[in-house]
C-alpha positions in Angstrom: 177.1 141.3 111.4 177.9 138.0 113.0 175.3 136.5 115.4 176.4 136.5 119.0 177.8 133.2 120.2 175.6 131.3 122.6 175.7 128.4 125.1 176.9 125.3 123.3 178.8 127.1 120.6 182.5 126.6 120.1 184.6 129.6 121.2 186.7 130.9 118.3 190.5 130.8 118.8 192.3 134.1 119.0 195.6 135.8 119.7 195.6 139.3 121.2 198.2 141.3 123.0 197.8 142.1 126.7 198.7 145.4 128.3 202.4 144.4 128.4 202.5 143.5 124.7 202.6 139.7 125.3 200.5 137.7 122.9 197.8 135.7 124.7 195.8 132.9 123.0 192.6 131.2 123.9 194.6 128.0 124.4 196.8 129.7 126.9 193.9 130.9 128.9 192.2 127.5 128.9 195.3 125.6 129.9 194.4 125.4 133.5 190.6 125.1 133.4 187.6 127.4 132.8 187.8 130.9 131.4 185.7 133.9 132.2 186.1 136.0 129.0 184.4 139.3 129.3 183.9 142.0 126.7 183.5 145.6 127.8 183.1 148.9 126.0 185.9 151.1 127.4 188.5 151.6 130.1 187.7 154.2 132.8 184.0 154.5 132.2 181.8 154.1 135.3 180.1 150.8 134.6 183.2 149.2 133.1 185.2 150.3 136.1 182.6 148.8 138.5 182.6 145.5 136.5 186.4 145.3 136.5 186.6 146.0 140.2 183.9 143.4 141.0 186.0 140.8 138.9 189.1 141.9 140.8 187.4 141.3 144.2 186.5 137.8 143.2 189.8 137.0 141.3 191.5 135.1 144.1 188.5 132.8 144.6 188.3 132.1 140.9 192.1 131.4 140.7 191.7 129.0 143.6 189.4 127.0 141.3 191.8 127.3 138.4 189.5 129.7 136.6 191.2 132.4 134.5 189.7 135.8 133.8 190.4 138.1 130.9 188.8 141.3 129.7 188.6 142.4 126.0 187.9 145.9 124.7 188.9 148.1 121.8 191.4 150.2 123.7 195.1 149.8 123.3 197.9 148.6 125.6 198.6 152.1 127.1 195.0 152.6 128.2 194.7 149.0 129.5 198.0 149.4 131.4 196.8 152.6 133.1 193.4 151.1 133.9 194.9 147.9 135.4 197.4 150.0 137.5 194.8 152.5 138.7 192.4 149.8 139.9 194.9 147.1 140.8 193.4 144.6 138.4 195.2 141.2 138.7 194.0 139.8 135.3 195.0 140.7 131.7 193.1 143.1 129.5 193.5 142.4 125.8 193.8 144.9 123.0 191.3 144.3 120.3 191.4 147.7 118.5 190.8 145.9 115.1 187.7 144.3 116.7 188.6 140.9 115.2 187.7 139.0 118.3 184.8 141.3 119.2 183.3 140.5 115.7 184.2 136.7 116.0 182.2 136.5 119.2 179.4 138.6 117.8 179.6 141.3 120.5 179.9 144.3 118.2 177.5 147.1 119.1 174.6 148.2 116.9 175.7 149.2 113.4 179.2 148.1 114.3 179.7 150.9 116.8 181.0 150.2 120.3 181.1 146.8 122.1 178.3 145.0 124.0 178.9 144.1 127.6 179.0 140.3 127.4 180.6 137.6 129.6 181.3 134.1 128.4 182.2 131.1 130.6 184.3 128.8 128.4 185.2 125.2 129.1 188.6 123.7 128.4 187.2 122.0 125.3 186.3 125.6 124.0 182.5 125.2 124.5 180.5 128.2 125.8 179.0 126.9 129.1 177.3 130.2 130.1 176.7 133.6 128.6 175.5 136.9 130.1 174.4 139.9 128.0 173.6 143.1 130.0 174.9 146.2 128.3 174.2 148.7 131.1 174.2 146.7 134.3 176.9 144.6 136.0 174.8 142.5 138.4 174.1 139.7 136.0 177.7 139.4 135.1 178.8 139.2 138.7 176.0 136.8 139.5 177.6 134.4 137.0 181.0 134.9 138.6 179.5 134.2 142.0 177.8 131.0 140.8 181.2 129.8 139.4 182.9 130.6 142.7 180.2 128.8 144.7 180.4 125.8 142.4 176.9 126.2 141.2 177.8 126.1 137.5 177.8 122.8 135.9 179.2 122.3 132.4 
């Protein structure tokens, strides 16, 4: 199992499809500035829904700072599309059913089962500026987002 990426590491390139079937690359997401790339276990679970809605509620503030947000999980387009519609999520959710990006970032669960709840803040030069790992809690992930919105994160 690959070691989880950490602050200072280079974010691996990827191309995954979003809920509409459009291929999205790391370069696309970094074109305007910083990227909040968050990995989550599953659509429609209570903690994942809370996390997505917290991200949604801060999305306009992040976009005002040219920060993109994208979620990655091992569910397919259909599930992601229903999840986005049900909770009015304004950011893409990427389909990683093969777990190629999940493995590349080292966020596979124990024994390769599931996915860790991890948020990476990635700079335009593909460096990881911040990382939060909290499998069962959302607060640390949202604290990172709030620090970006408040301009407290230097990179």
